[in-house]
N, C-alpha and C positions, 0 to 999 in steps of 0.2 A: 656706522656710518651711513645717509641714507634708506623700499620697505622690508627687504628680506631680512635685513639687520642693520639697525643704526645704534649708535650707544647711548646709552640713557642720558637724561639731563636730572634725574631726580636723585636725590640722596639714597644711601642704601639701607639706612634706617638701624634700629638698634638690633644688631644681629650677634652672635657669639664671637669675639674676636680670634679665638683660637682656631675655630672651624673657617672662619672666614680667610684667615693668614694661610691656614693649610690649603684651602682649595686654590686660592691665588698661586701659592707655592707649586703646587701640583700642574696648574694650567700654565704658566710660566716656565717649569722646568727645561721643556725642551724647545722651547720658543725660537723660532727660525732656523732651524737645524734640520727640519723635515721629519724628524721621528715623532713619535705619539706616546702619550702615557695612557696605556690602556685600562687604568683602573678609575679613570675619572668616569666615563661612562658607564662602567659596570656599577657604579655607586648609585646611576641615577634610577629614580623609582617614578614611573609614569602615573600621572592624575588623569590628564586630559589632554586630547589633541585640540590645540586652540583654532589652529587655519591647516587646510591640506588644499593645495593648489596644483592642480593637475596640468594646468597652462605653464604654470612657472616652474613646475617640476620640484616644488618644495613642501615640507610639512614643518609646523612649529609645534612643540609639545611642551607642556607644563609638567613639573615633576618636582622631586625634591632631591638634594644630594646631601647626606649626613646631616639631615633634619631642616636644611634650609632649602628655601624656594629657590627654582632653577628652571631656566629654559634653555631647550635643547633646539637647534634650527638644522634641517637636514635638506640638502639641496644638491639634486644632480648636476655634476658637471658639464659644461658644453663638450662636443665631441670636435677634438682638435684635428685640423687638417694634416697635421704632420702626424699622427697616428693612425690614419686611414688604411694605410698599406698593412700596419700590422694587425689593426684590429680586424678587417676582412680576412686576414690569411690565418691568423692564430685563434680565431673564435671557433667554438661550436654554435652549430644550429639545431634547432628542435623545429621540425615542421609543425604548423597549428592547422592550416588550411590551404588547399590547392584546388582550384577551379580554372580549368582552361589555362590561359596565359596568367592567371594570377596567382600567387603565392604568398602566405603570411609565415613568417618564421619568428621564434623567440631566438635572438641572438645572446650569447652568453660569452662575453670577453675575457680576456686574460684578468686576472686580479689589477695588477698595476694600471689596466685602462678602465676600471670601473670605480673611480673614485666618486665618494659623497662628501662634498663640503659641509663642514660641521661646526657649526657656531655654538658656543655656550655662554649664557649670562646666569653668574650665581655669585652672590645670593642676587635674586631677581626680586623687583617689588612689583606691588598690585598694577602700578602704571604700565611696567613691561607686559604682564598677562593682558593688560586691556590693548595695547599699543598692537599685540598680534593675535588678538582674537578678532574673528570675524563680525562685523559690526555695521549696522546702518549708518550712512554718512549723511550730512545736510550741508547746503551750500550758504555760507554766511557773508554779508556784506558789512565789512566793518568801517565807520565812519570815524572822523578825526577825532569827536566826542567818545565815540565807542571806545577807542583804543585808551583814551586818558582815564575812562571811567570805568571800564570793564577789563580790558586786556592787560593794560600796564599794571593795575592794583594786584591782578592774578598772579602775573610774572614775580611782581615783587613780594607777593605773601608766600610764594612756593620756594621748597628747599630745592633748587634746581642746581646738581654738583655738575661742573665742567672741569673736574681734576683731571680726568683722562685728556682733554683737550690740552691744559696746562703740561701735562706729562709729557706729550708729543713736542710743545712749543720748547719746553726745557730739555728734551732730549733725554728725559727718564724712561722713555718706552717708544716701541716702534722706529727706532732708529734706523734699523736696515731697510725699512720700507720708503723712506724717504727720496722722492724723485727729484725735486728741487726745493731750494730754500732761500729766502732772502732775508738776512739777518736783522734789516733796519727797521728800528721799532716803531714807527709811524706808517711806513708803507710796506713793511716785509709781510711774509706768510710762508708756510709750509705746504708743499703739494705731495700729495702720497695717496696710494691706493683706496679707495672705498672697500670696507670689507666685503660689499656684494660683488665684487672684481676678483677672481682668483690669477689675473695677469697672466694667464696662459693662452689667451686668444685676443685680438683686437676687436673683434665684432662687439662685445660687451664692456668696452673700455670704460672705466668709471674712475675718476680722482677727486679729489676734494683738496680746494685750497684754504687752510685756516689762516686766519689772519693774527698777527702778533698784538695789535690792540687790544687790550681786554675789556674796553668800556663800551664797545659797540654790540649790540645786542641782536638786532635783526634790520631789515630794510627800514622800519619806521625810522633808525637811526640816523641814517645817512642823508648827508649834507654836502654842501658846497666843500668844505676842506677834506672831505673823503674821497674828492675825484682822482686825486694822484695814488692814492692807495687801489682804487680800481680799476685804473688803468694798468697800474704795475700787475695786478692779478692777470689781467686781461692779456697784455703783452707777455709777459715772462712765463706765463703758464702754458700759453700756446707755444713760446718755444721750446720750454722744458718737456713738453709732450712731444714737440717735433725729435727733439735730438735724442731723447730715450725710446720712442716708439715708432718713429716715422710717420705719426699721423697728422695731417696739416691741418691748420686752422679752420679751412673749409669743411671739413668732416667733423667738426666738434660742436656740441650743443653746449654752451657754458650759460650757467643760469644760478639764481638764489631762490630759495624757497620762502614763502610766506603762507602760514605760520612755518617756520622752522622745526626742526625734530631737538634742537638745542639752541639756546640762546645766547651764543657766541658765534660772531658774522663768520659765515665759510660759504664757499663758492663751490658749485657741482661742475664739473667737467665729464661730459659722456661723448660716447661715440653717438653721431646721427642716424647710424642703424640699430642702434640699441634702445626699444621701447622701455627705458628706465622708470621704476616707480617714482611717481611725483613730478614727471617731466611735462604733464598735462599744463593746461592753460588756467585752471583753477587752483594752482600751486607754485607753477613757476615763472620766474621773470629774467628774461634774458638779460644777462650784465651790459651787454652794448646798448641795450635800451633804458636801464637803470643809468648808465653814465650820460646818456642824451638828456634823459628826463631832469637828472639832477644840473646837470649844465644849464639848461633853460630856465630851471626854477630851484633854487637852491634849498627850498624847504619843501618840494613836491611830495615826498613821501610822508611828511608830517600832516599834509593836508588832504591829499587824495584818498578816497574810499578806497580799500583794499579787499577783495573777495577771495575767499578761500574756504575747503572743506574741513568740516569738524566731525570726529565720529560720535555716536550717539553718548558713550561712558565717559567722554573726555570731559574732565573737571571744567574746563573753559565752555563748553557746550552748556554745561548747567549754569553757568555765570550769564551767558547770553539769553539762555531761556527765561532766567529770574527778572532780567532786564525789559522781557518782552520782546526780543528781538527774533524770535523763533515761534510766533503766535499758532503756525498751522502745521509744526512739526513735532 
């Protein structure tokens, strides 16, 4: 959910059911109890490093598990303030350099303070591989006609699966992670942590509100009848986060993505102190602005040109290129 890892919008394809079921079983075997199944990653055969970010302290690796395509994402977890005393007291130091008042050390912490957040996608598709691979990006301006003739037909022609979203809404998965839920079929939603947030500290707080209505794909579908839904998400999402995490509304960035990573309407809640992937002006639309725009013009997002980025290997990029919308790129 959101880019260190977001769940796929693509069908898994023709994979061996027995192997697929086995991996799903292994992965979920100890879900939520803090334990780990050591056999999963021991089966992972590395093919290629897709992306390695020293800034974000993560690495994306393409490989195989039991002859099925897989992606492993490793990410160093932030240092928690509540562990500082133990970290400084119980770690060992190796001197690397000393010059006058300046010293550099390699600090080796106790194992339980040296976690690496690990995410597994299996079976993975080529869409996953492209998503996590370092690629050139382009800025695209999509007009009303572009959406009707290029983007919407592309969405309708693809096998985008959001079954994992329905599993959350129907409480078939991730029940223990739900922070707040409103069961109303029209204005209701489920609020839960994004997989990019380990919930251990508030500086990188990141939650997702998933709407219960199944016929709203993206920002482009929003009209005046959706204002009660959007206002409900804004108000109750803020209240739920304040109650659970004691973070007030004035410290939250609340927005929608366009293009979204999956075509079921969802809203991002992140800490203002966190430079979250996709929170820039070329992708994020503040929910408060969206509400005001739709109130002022009920069909605002059906007619307004929207600007967003596309990656070089994205299939939608090819569609815009074929239509002559990226002549110099």
